[in-house]
N, C-alpha and C positions, 0 to 999 in steps of 0.2 A: 504496499499498499504505500503510494506517496505521502508525503509528510505533511504537505500543503491541500490535502482533502479537508475538506469541510465533515462535520459530525452528520449536519444536513443540507445539501446539495439540493435547494429547488430549482429545477433547468426548465428552459425554454431551447429544446435540443432536437435540433432542424436537421438534417442530414438530404439535400435537395441536389436533383440536375435541374438544367435550366426551365423544364417542362413541369416540374412540381406544381401542385397547389397545397397549399397551408393555411389553415384559417388566421384572418389577419385580427388584430388584437389592438386595441388603446395604450396595452401595457405592454411591460417587457418582464420575461418570468414564465413558472409555470401556472402562478395565480392571478387572478385578478384583485386588486386591490380591494379593502372593504367599504360599502357591507356586502359585496358581491363573496356569497356563502363558497366556501371551497369546494372543489371536485371530489376531493376525496372522505367526505362526510358521508358518513352509514353504513358504507358499503365494504370500506376494508378494516383491520383487524391490526391491532397494535400488539396484545398478547396473545398469539396464538397458543404458546404453550400452556395457558390456565383455559384454555376453551375446550367447554364439556362438548362432545359431538357425540350421536347417537351410535349404538354398534351397527357394525356392518352385517346387510343379511343376504347380499347377495356378491355372489363369489363370478365376477370376468375373467376368462381368460381366451388364449386362442384369438380366432378371427372373427370380425365381426360382420354380418354379410345382410345383403338388405337394408331395408330401411328400419331403423331401430329408435322405441326412445326410452329415455333411463327418467323415472320420475321421482319427485319430491318425497315421496312417502316411504320410499326404500334410501338405503346405504350400499353405496356398491365398493366393493373389495375389486383393486386389479392385483390380479396373480401372474407376474411374468411380465412378457410383453404382450401386450392388447392391441392389435389390428385393427383398425378400422379400415375394412375392403375398397380396392379402390374405385368399384363399382356402390360402395354404400354410402349410408349419411344418418350418422349418429346424433339422435337430438336429446336435450339434457335442460329438462323442465327447471325454470329457477327455482332457486333454494336446495339443489338437491347436493348433498354432499357425496364424494368420489374419495375412495383411501385407496393409497397405494401400500401392499404390504410389505412390511421392514421384514419381512422374513425370506422372502421368496425375490432372486436377484434381479435386476432390472424393471419392475415392475413397474410400468408404465403405459402410456395412453398413445398410439403411434397411428396416425392418420396420413395413408398413402393417398401418393398425389393420383388425383381423378376421385378419390372419395371426399367427405366432406362433414365435419363436427360444428353443429349449431348449440353450442352453449351460450343463450342469450339469458341472463338473471336479469335480475332489476337491482336499484339504489337498495330496496331495505329487504330483496332476498336474491343476494349476492350465490353463486353458484360455488363451491368449493373444493376443492383437491389438496386433500393434507395426508401425513401418514393416519398409519392403523396403531399407531403407539400411543399408549394411555399420557393424562396430563401429567406433567413431571416428566415424563420420560423421552422427550419426542426432541429430534435431533438432525440437524444436518442431513443427506444423504441417505436417509432411510427409507427412499425409495428413489425413482426415476425422475419423470416431469410430463410433459405434453411435449409432441412431439410432433408438426404439421407440415408435411411435405406436398409441393407443388411441380408445376409444368411452366415457371417465370423462368425470366434468364437466369443464367449463371457462366461465369466467367473460363468456369473449368469446362463447361459443356453442357450434357444434356443427360450425362446419367454418373450421378455422381451419388456414392453411398454417405448418409451421413452419418457424423459420429457417434461413437456413444456404444454402437451396438454392433456385434462382433461381423463378421463377414465370412462367408458370403451370406449374405440374404436378399432376394432381389425385390422383398415387400419396402426395403428402406432407401430407394433410389430419389432422385430428385433432380427437377432440370428441366428446360424447355425451353421453348417460342415464344410461350404464350404471358405476357404482361400482365394481363385482365384475368388469370385464371385466378378461380375461385374455391379457396377452400375449406368456408363456410362464415361461423362467427366465433370468436370471443369477445363476450361482453357482460361488464359485471362477475369479474370470475377473481378467484384467489388461488394461488398455486404455494403451498405450504413444504417446507423439509424436504424436499425431493434434492436432486443433483447427484446421479450415478453414476462411480468413478470406472470407467471400465480400464483405461489407464492413464498415464499421463498423457495432460493434454487431449485429450478423448474421453467426453463427460457428455453425460446427457445433462443436459440446463434445465431451468425450470420451467422456460418456455423456448424449445426451439424452433426456427423456423428455416426449412428448406426451400429454398426458390419456390415461395408463398408470392402468388401474385396480388396483383391490387383489387381484385374484385372479393377479397379478403377484408371480414369485419376484423379490425383490433383495437379495441376501447373499452377502458378502463379495466385494467389487469394490472394486480398487485403480485408480486413475488417477494415471499419473505424464507428467511433462514434457507439458502441454496446451497448446496456443498459445491460450487462452479456459478457460473454467468445466471444472472435473471430473466435476462433476455438476448438471444443470440442469432442474429439474422445470417443465413449463408445466401447471397445473391438473391436474386426475387424481388419486388418493386411493391409489397402491400405498406400502404399509410397506416401507422399506429400513433394513437395519441392519448391521453391519461395512464400514463403505466408508471406502477411503483414499485421501485427495489428496495425492499429494507430488508435491511443486517444480513447483508449474503455476502459468501465467501469470497468468489472475485469479480470480474468485471458487473457491472450494475447493466450497461447496454453495451455491448458486441458487435460488430459489424463486419463481412467479409465476403471478398469475391462478388465487386461488384453490385453491393446490395444499394439501389436505385430509389428506394421509397422515401418515406418522412416520417421522422418519429419528433411528435411535438407536445406538446406537455408533459414532462415527465419530471417525477421527485425520487431522488438518491438520499437514501438513507445510508451512510454508512457506520459499521462498528470499529472507534478509532483500535480497538483491540484484535480485531480481526483481519487476518489479509492471508491469502495463497503463500504457497513455500516463493520464495522470492527467486528462486533460480527456475521454476515453472510460469509464473505470472505474475505480475506489480499490482493485480487489485483496482485494475481503473475505474472512474468513474463511468465515461465513454471511451470503448477501445475500437478504432476502427482500421481496417488492414485490406488492400485489394486482396491480398494472399499470402496466408501467416507467413510463408517461407521468406518473402521479401522479393519473389523470384518478380521480373517485370512480365507481366501478359497484355498482349497485344489484344486478345478476345473482347471485343464488350460483354458486357457492360464496365468501366472503369470507376470507381468509386468519387465523385467531389460530395464535398462536404460544407457545410456553414453550419456553428454552433453558436448560439448568442444564448449567455447565462446569465443568472443573478444568482449571488451568492448570499445568502443569512445566517 
């Protein structure tokens, strides 16, 4: 972690290309001045360690095919890698709780390119992804996270395997030529205690987006206590708003491989006593790489970026 990182860093973080659209405001920073209410109210959670969640009663594993709805009267337990098939749509009702099994390796929800996740909560009924562990025993990395894969552009081509999952595995390829691709909706969603470590520099993040297109909606998402990055984009063109990264281990926002979307209205809350191993990562507020190896890539897209920050 860099010494000059502030404990609380409200950001207006915008990664832009010339044709990208952002919401124009009369203020700088992530939040409008008082008396406007903060957009974090009601749906976020600053103490998930002590939040009492009901016990899980529906175990989920393997591949979801067809159109399936998860309802708020159940609590779902992800056991291992759970895939939403390329022709399937998983819809999750507002207020639904989904847990990752802390006793099963890689427990994560993976939406294959062509598949869709419609997880649209509300301000009063957010959708929560969290660990199966009980109050007082929750910790970073007890499960994986959410992985969205799409067909938008990526500067390494159209057949890229997402990191954090053992290969070969044809279900985790992403990339294509459709920047308008739609992987669904994540709105008013919390993701807690994820971040599965497969190998050094090869982890599942809280929310991982591989070549996700701008037909996808990512808005009002909080990632907390993750064992790697909160949000990471590998290529893609998705436009994201109202993102909260709370006390995560590594980078709060990390873009790679020609990500060309926008990130607007982001709150980064770092723990000054928490950072990744320096030899591996320096735990940035926002990290942006055209390619992690530093190689010169002539393939489009190339990342262009503009950051406007308000420190507080």
